[in-house]
C-alpha positions in Angstrom: 68.4 53.2 62.9 68.0 55.7 60.0 64.8 57.6 59.6 63.6 60.1 57.1 60.6 62.3 57.0 58.1 61.4 54.3 56.1 64.5 53.3 53.4 62.4 51.6 52.4 60.6 54.7 53.6 63.1 57.3 55.5 60.4 59.1 59.0 59.6 60.1 59.9 56.2 58.4 62.8 53.8 58.8 64.8 53.2 55.6 67.4 50.7 56.8 65.1 47.8 57.7 64.8 44.5 55.9 61.5 45.5 54.2 62.8 48.8 52.7 66.7 48.8 52.7 68.8 51.6 51.3 69.0 51.3 47.5 72.2 49.6 46.1 73.5 49.6 42.6 74.4 46.1 41.6 77.7 46.0 39.7 78.9 43.1 37.5 82.6 43.2 36.4 83.8 40.5 34.0 87.0 39.8 32.0 86.0 40.4 28.4 89.4 40.3 26.6 92.8 38.7 27.4 95.8 39.1 25.0 98.4 36.7 26.4 100.3 36.0 23.2 101.0 39.2 21.3 103.2 42.0 22.6 103.1 45.3 20.7 104.5 48.9 20.8 101.9 51.6 21.0 101.7 54.1 18.2 103.9 57.3 18.6 101.5 60.3 18.6 100.6 63.3 20.7 96.8 63.1 20.0 94.2 60.3 20.1 93.0 58.6 16.9 91.1 55.4 16.1 94.1 54.4 13.9 96.4 53.9 16.9 97.5 50.4 18.0 94.6 48.5 19.6 94.9 45.8 22.3 95.8 43.1 19.8 98.5 45.2 18.1 96.3 46.1 15.1 96.0 49.6 13.6 92.9 49.0 11.4 90.6 51.8 12.5 87.5 50.2 11.1 87.9 47.2 13.4 86.0 47.2 16.7 87.5 45.4 19.7 84.3 44.8 21.8 80.6 45.1 20.8 77.8 43.6 18.7 78.1 42.5 15.1 75.7 43.9 12.5 76.2 42.9 8.8 79.8 43.5 7.7 80.8 45.4 10.9 82.4 42.8 13.1 84.0 42.9 16.5 86.9 40.9 18.0 84.9 40.1 21.1 81.1 40.0 20.6 79.0 40.6 23.7 75.2 41.0 23.7 74.9 44.1 25.7 77.8 46.5 25.1 75.7 49.6 25.7 75.4 48.7 29.4 79.1 49.0 30.1 79.9 51.6 32.7 83.7 51.3 32.9 86.6 49.6 31.4 89.6 48.5 33.4 92.7 47.7 31.3 95.6 46.0 33.0 98.9 45.3 31.1 102.6 45.0 31.5 105.0 47.6 30.0 108.6 46.9 29.0 111.5 49.4 29.4 112.1 52.4 27.2 115.8 52.8 27.6 116.7 56.2 29.2 113.7 58.0 27.7 110.7 58.5 30.0 107.6 57.6 27.9 104.0 58.1 28.8 101.4 55.6 27.6 97.8 56.7 26.9 94.8 54.4 26.7 91.7 55.6 24.9 88.2 54.2 24.5 86.2 55.1 21.3 82.6 54.2 20.6 80.3 54.0 17.7 76.7 53.1 16.9 75.4 50.6 14.3 72.2 50.7 12.4 70.3 47.5 11.3 71.0 48.5 7.6 74.8 48.2 8.3 75.5 51.9 8.4 77.9 53.0 11.1 78.6 56.3 12.8 82.2 57.6 13.0 84.2 56.7 16.1 83.8 59.1 18.9 86.3 59.5 21.7 84.7 58.6 25.0 87.5 58.6 27.6 91.3 58.7 27.7 93.7 58.0 30.5 97.5 58.5 30.6 100.0 56.7 32.7 102.9 58.9 34.0 106.1 59.0 32.0 108.7 56.6 33.1 111.2 54.1 31.6 110.9 51.0 33.8 109.4 47.6 33.2 106.2 47.7 35.3 102.5 46.6 35.4 100.1 49.4 34.4 96.4 49.9 35.2 94.0 52.2 33.3 90.5 52.8 34.8 88.3 54.3 32.0 85.0 55.3 33.5 81.8 56.7 31.9 80.4 60.0 33.2 78.4 60.1 36.4 75.3 59.7 34.2 75.8 56.0 33.9 76.5 53.8 30.9 78.7 54.4 27.8 75.7 53.6 25.5 77.5 52.6 22.3 77.2 49.4 20.2 80.9 48.9 19.6 84.2 50.0 21.3 87.7 50.3 20.2 90.5 50.5 22.8 93.7 52.0 21.5 97.2 52.9 22.9 99.6 55.6 22.1 103.0 56.7 23.5 104.7 60.1 23.6 107.6 60.6 23.0 109.4 58.1 20.8 112.2 56.0 22.4 114.8 53.4 21.6 113.8 50.7 22.5 110.1 51.4 22.2 108.1 50.2 25.2 106.1 47.0 24.5 102.7 46.2 26.1 102.0 42.6 26.9 99.6 40.5 29.0 96.7 42.9 28.3 93.5 42.3 30.2 90.3 44.2 29.7 87.6 44.1 32.3 84.1 45.6 31.7 81.9 46.8 34.5 78.2 46.6 33.8 
C-alpha cells in the first residue's frame, strides 16, 4: 500500500487503490509507413539537410513524408493528428558497403502549415546515427521528442545520409516507420 501526505486535508491518503490509481500515460504506437518495394542509397553528406534521400528514395526537399495536407502542400502519408507524435521508430535493412565502414544517419525534420497555404521552413528536430560498419544487417533508429512531450509540427520529413562514400554504396530496404502518440 502506498500512501502520501495531502497537505490540503492534513491526512495520509492511499494512491494505489482502484478509486485513485497512480497516473499512467497511455501510449499508442502504429505503423504509419512501409516501403517494401524501393531500395535506395542514402545521400553522401557530413551534415543534415531536407534535400537528403527520404524513406521512399526521393530527394525533393519540398515533399513531406507524414502529416496533414493544406492546399498545395501534400504529404506522402496523411494522418489527422501529426502534432501528437512523441517518437518515430524507423526500422530498415542495410546492405553491405564493401570494405568501407559507413555510418547511416536518420533525421526527422518538421514544419508548420498555415490555412492560407504558407509554410515555414523545415526545422531539424532529432537525428540519430547508427555505428559505422560494412555488413548486411537490420537497423533501428529511435527518434524521440524532448521530455516535454510531443513534436508539435504539421508535417514531417524523414531523411537518411551516409558518411563516408563507399563502393558499393549501402542500400536501405524494407523501411518501416512507426509513430508513437
